[in-house]
Every structure is written in structure tokens, then in C-alpha cells.
C-alpha positions in Angstrom: 104.6 86.7 88.1 104.7 86.1 84.4 103.4 86.9 81.0 103.7 85.1 77.7 107.5 85.3 77.5 108.8 86.7 80.8 108.9 85.2 84.3 110.0 87.2 87.4 110.6 85.6 90.7 110.6 87.8 93.8 112.5 86.5 96.8 112.7 88.2 100.2 116.1 88.1 101.8 117.8 88.6 105.1 121.0 90.6 104.5 122.9 89.3 107.5 122.7 85.8 109.0 124.6 83.5 111.4 126.7 80.8 109.7 125.0 77.8 108.1 121.3 78.8 108.2 119.6 76.4 105.9 117.6 78.8 103.7 118.3 77.5 100.2 115.5 75.0 100.0 112.2 74.3 98.2 111.6 76.3 95.0 114.4 78.8 95.6 117.3 76.8 94.0 115.3 75.7 91.0 114.0 79.2 90.4 117.5 80.7 90.6 118.8 78.0 88.3 116.1 78.6 85.8 116.7 82.4 85.7 119.0 84.0 83.2 119.5 87.1 85.4 120.0 87.6 89.2 118.9 91.1 90.3 119.8 92.4 93.8 119.3 95.7 95.5 122.9 96.8 94.8 125.9 95.3 92.9 127.3 92.4 94.8 130.8 92.7 93.5 133.9 93.5 95.5 134.3 96.7 93.7 131.0 97.8 95.1 132.2 97.1 98.7 135.2 99.4 98.0 132.9 102.0 96.5 130.6 101.8 99.6 133.6 102.5 101.9 134.6 105.5 99.8 131.1 106.9 99.8 130.8 106.5 103.6 133.9 108.7 103.9 132.4 111.2 101.5 128.9 111.3 102.9 129.2 110.2 106.5 131.9 112.6 107.8 130.9 115.7 109.7 132.4 119.1 108.9 135.7 119.8 110.7 134.1 122.2 113.1 131.5 119.6 114.3 131.6 116.3 116.3 128.8 113.9 116.9 128.7 114.2 120.7 128.6 118.0 120.4 125.3 117.7 118.5 123.6 115.9 121.3 121.9 117.3 124.4 123.4 116.4 127.8 120.8 113.6 128.3 121.4 112.2 124.8 125.1 112.4 125.2 125.0 110.4 128.4 122.8 107.8 126.8 125.0 107.7 123.7 128.3 107.3 125.7 126.7 104.6 127.8 125.7 102.7 124.7 129.2 102.8 123.3 130.6 101.6 126.6 128.3 98.6 126.5 129.7 97.8 123.1 133.2 98.0 124.6 134.1 101.0 122.5 135.7 104.3 123.4 133.1 107.2 123.7 134.9 109.1 120.9 134.7 106.2 118.4 132.2 108.0 116.0 132.9 111.6 116.9 133.8 112.4 113.2 130.7 110.7 111.8 127.1 111.9 111.2 124.4 110.5 113.4 123.0 108.2 110.7 126.3 106.4 110.4 126.5 105.9 114.1 123.0 104.5 114.0 124.0 101.8 111.5 127.0 100.9 113.6 124.9 100.6 116.8 122.8 98.1 114.8 125.5 96.2 113.0 128.2 95.8 115.7 126.2 93.7 118.2 125.1 91.5 115.3 128.7 91.1 114.1 129.8 90.1 117.6 127.1 87.4 117.5 128.3 86.1 114.1 125.4 87.6 112.2 127.1 89.2 109.3 126.6 90.1 105.6 129.1 87.4 104.5 126.6 84.8 105.7 123.7 86.8 104.3 121.3 85.6 101.5 122.7 87.9 98.8 126.2 86.4 99.2 124.8 82.9 99.0 122.7 83.7 95.9 125.8 85.2 94.2 127.8 82.1 94.9 125.0 79.8 93.8 124.4 81.8 90.6 127.9 81.3 89.4 129.9 83.5 87.1 127.8 82.9 83.9 124.5 84.3 85.1 123.8 87.9 84.2 123.7 90.4 87.1 121.7 93.6 87.6 121.0 96.0 90.5 117.9 98.0 91.4 119.8 100.7 93.1 123.3 102.1 93.6 125.3 102.2 96.8 125.3 106.0 96.6 121.5 106.0 96.5 121.2 103.7 99.5 123.5 105.9 101.6 121.7 109.0 100.5 118.5 107.7 102.0 120.1 108.2 105.4 122.3 111.1 104.6 119.4 113.2 103.3 117.5 112.8 106.5 117.2 116.1 108.5 119.8 116.3 111.3 117.1 116.1 114.0 115.6 113.0 112.5 119.0 111.4 112.3 119.6 112.0 116.0 116.2 110.8 116.9 116.8 107.6 115.0 120.2 107.2 116.7 118.6 107.5 120.1 115.9 104.9 119.3 118.6 102.6 117.9 120.6 102.8 121.1 117.4 102.2 123.2 116.7 99.0 121.3 120.3 97.9 121.0 120.1 95.3 123.7 117.2 93.6 122.0 118.4 93.8 118.4 119.9 90.3 118.3 116.7 88.8 119.7 114.6 90.9 117.3 116.6 89.7 114.3 116.4 86.1 115.5 112.6 86.4 115.8 112.5 87.9 112.3 114.7 85.1 110.9 112.4 82.5 112.4 109.3 84.1 110.8 111.3 84.4 107.5 112.3 80.8 107.5 108.7 79.8 108.1 107.7 82.0 105.2 105.2 84.0 107.4 105.2 87.4 105.7 102.4 88.8 107.9 104.3 87.9 111.2 107.5 89.3 109.7 105.7 92.5 108.8 104.3 92.8 112.4 107.8 92.5 113.9 109.2 95.1 111.5 106.4 97.5 112.0 106.7 97.3 115.8 110.4 98.1 115.5 109.6 101.1 113.3 106.4 102.3 115.2 105.9 106.0 114.8 108.6 106.3 112.2 106.4 106.9 109.1 108.8 109.4 107.5 111.6 106.9 107.8 109.5 104.0 106.6 108.6 106.1 103.5 112.2 106.6 102.7 113.5 103.2 103.7 110.7 101.0 102.3 107.6 102.5 100.7 109.0 104.8 98.1 111.6 102.2 97.1 108.8 99.6 96.9 106.9 101.8 94.4 110.1 102.3 92.3 110.8 98.5 92.3 107.2 97.8 91.3 107.7 100.2 88.4 110.9 98.3 87.5 109.1 95.0 87.4 106.3 96.3 85.2 108.9 97.6 82.7 111.0 94.4 82.9 108.0 92.3 81.9 108.3 93.9 78.5 111.6 92.1 78.0 111.6 88.3 77.4 113.5 86.1 79.9 113.5 84.7 83.4 114.6 87.0 86.2 115.3 86.2 89.9 114.9 89.4 92.0 116.2 89.3 95.6 115.4 92.2 97.9 115.1 92.6 101.7 112.2 90.6 103.0 110.7 93.7 104.6 109.9 95.0 101.2 107.7 92.0 100.4 105.7 92.0 103.6 102.9 94.0 105.1 101.2 97.1 103.9 102.6 99.0 100.9 104.7 96.0 99.9 106.1 95.6 96.4 103.3 93.0 95.8 100.6 95.5 96.8 102.1 98.2 94.5 102.2 95.6 91.7 98.5 94.7 92.3 97.6 98.3 92.1 99.2 98.4 88.7 97.2 95.3 87.6 100.1 92.8 87.8 99.1 89.5 89.4 101.7 88.0 91.8 101.4 84.2 92.6 103.2 82.9 95.6 105.2 79.7 94.9 106.8 79.2 98.3 
């Protein structure tokens, strides 16, 4: 999208990938090179990684008198412990953590074992390609991103944990299917896959995607007032399907033209 003196590129990313996925192609490299600022969801610096670890310890730890397995029903506990055993981990691995943190780990660990990690993700690649001279900005803070999960009611956290465990065996296949649609540039198919995975989780979708999309659309509208060329890289799910950033921008009268 652009006006007389400002151009903003929106690029949908995949945060974690296998090694050597050939995604930097077509208009992506030239658009990044032409931009004076690279904008990502959060700060990409190493200091931010350390901050994230510190915040997890602050927000993700249960009070001393509680432990995660003690919050579960007998049926949930059996399913949870079986899930950890399948990952080759002791059943007490996440006892000190809140359910939302365990949910993230149940999603990330199988991917990491398959070599699908953030170090191979698009944001890391963009940061390297942008070099040291390009200005950087972030739409959110690490603290805000963790608060999305941490502020969920306990019941909702446990429900999400159980659904994550149920889908755990299929998570690698699901991500690979999403990657295939992403590489093809098929936003509608990508949205369908994501929506199937989150079926019946409207409250979570509102927190994870939709309210953030609205906030980012507001950011774009405001940024159009400042001259320059900006490359904005956010998770591809935010740019696909109903209530996407583009739809929110259209509602605000901002025309988005697809270039790739």
C-alpha cells in the first residue's frame, strides 16, 4: 500500500522453518532492499531473547503451593502424562509452569526435534538480509505477547493445553501443510488450515489474531503519515482469511495491492 510519499510492504512470515527453505524469492528481496525500515512483531535482537526468558520466569511460574498436574482432572492428568512420555520427557517436566507455557512447549518441542526452529525462521532471515544499517521497529513487546496467554482464564489455558496435546502427533504434518500453502502464496488455503486447527476457539482467535490485526491496521494507517518505505513482517496467519490485517485496512479505506 502507498500514498504520495510512503510505501508499506506487508509480508506474511512463518516463525519457525526447517533449514534451507527457499522463501527469499520474487519481490521479497527487492522490497526489503528498497525499505528504510524493517518492522517485525517483536524486537529481533539477542537482548530481546534474554528478556523473553526472564519474562517467562516471571509470568509462567505457578505459585509455590500449586503444580500443573494438580490443576488437572484425573482424565486430563493421564492424557497430559502420556503426552509428555511420547515426547520422551519426565512427567514432572512442567510441574512448576502455568498451563499456557506447557501448551507452547507441547507445540514447539516436536517441531524442534524435526529441525523446525526459530533460528531457521523468516524473521531471522530478514534480520540478516537487512544488515546492520537498516532501521528496526517492532509492533509489540515480548511482555505483551506473553500476556496474551498469561491473561487467559485458567480453565481456558487448560482446555487449550488438552487440545494441543490431542493434536500433538499431527503438528509437524500441519505445519508442513501450512508451509506448502505459504510457499505457494495461497492465503485462502492457509487460512482454511489455520481455522481448522483453531475451530471453536473464537475467544483465543480474538486474543491471538483478530484484536492484534486491528491494532496493526491502526499502526499502518498512522505510519502512512510519515514519509519512507517500510517492510512489515508478521505471521502469515495475520494476513489470511477473515478479519485479516488487509480486511481491517480496507474497512479504514486503505487500499492494499498484492505484489506477490
